[in-house]
C-alpha positions in Angstrom: 0.1 -0.1 -0.1 1.1 3.4 -0.9 0.3 6.4 1.3 -3.2 7.3 0.2 -3.5 4.4 -2.2 -5.2 0.9 -1.5 -4.8 -1.5 -4.4 -7.3 -4.4 -4.7 -5.6 -7.8 -5.1 -6.4 -8.1 -8.7 -5.0 -4.7 -9.4 -1.7 -5.5 -7.6 -1.5 -8.6 -9.6 -1.7 -6.7 -12.8 1.0 -4.2 -11.7 3.2 -7.2 -11.0 2.6 -8.8 -14.4 3.2 -5.7 -16.5 5.8 -6.3 -19.3 8.6 -4.0 -17.9 9.6 -1.1 -15.6 8.3 1.6 -18.1 4.8 0.0 -18.0 4.8 0.0 -14.1 6.0 3.6 -14.0 3.3 4.7 -16.6 0.6 3.0 -14.3 2.0 4.2 -11.0 2.4 7.9 -12.5 -1.3 7.7 -13.4 -2.3 6.5 -9.8 -0.3 9.4 -8.5 -2.2 11.9 -10.7 -5.4 10.5 -9.4 -4.3 10.4 -5.9 -3.7 14.2 -6.0 -7.1 15.0 -7.4 -9.4 12.1 -7.4 -12.5 13.9 -8.2 -11.0 15.3 -11.4 -12.0 12.1 -13.4 -15.4 11.0 -14.5 -17.9 9.1 -12.3 -18.8 6.0 -14.3 -21.0 4.2 -11.7 -24.1 2.5 -13.0 -27.4 4.3 -12.4 -28.6 3.5 -8.8 -25.3 2.2 -7.6 -24.1 3.9 -4.4 -20.4 3.3 -4.7 -18.5 6.3 -6.5 -16.5 4.5 -9.2 -14.3 6.7 -11.4 -11.9 5.9 -14.3 -8.7 7.8 -15.4 -6.8 7.1 -18.6 -3.1 7.3 -19.5 -1.3 6.8 -23.0 -1.3 3.0 -22.6 -3.1 2.4 -19.4 -6.4 3.0 -17.3 -7.4 2.7 -13.8 -10.8 2.2 -12.2 -10.9 3.5 -8.7 -13.1 4.7 -5.7 -12.2 7.9 -3.9 -12.3 7.8 -0.1 -11.6 10.6 2.4 -7.9 11.1 1.7 -7.3 7.9 -0.1 -8.2 6.0 -3.5 -9.1 2.5 -3.7 -7.6 1.1 -7.2 -10.1 -1.6 -8.3 -8.8 -2.4 -11.8 -5.8 -1.6 -14.1 -5.7 -2.1 -17.7 -2.7 -2.1 -20.0 -3.1 -1.7 -23.7 0.7 -1.2 -24.5 
């Protein structure tokens, strides 16, 4: 766990399986941008859902996360590189 960031188990596994250090750096840089301003990215929850779910995109990656008071919970990570 990084300060202000909680990663779901599947998200941690994806980071561990990224193809190289450059890919990991890109994902972690996006996580840091989101952590700094979690509500700057769109809310994508389904109508009627109570959990706030947001998505942010980088050049070759995306993350889906939930903002909490002072932290973000990274639920999913995608890599298209």
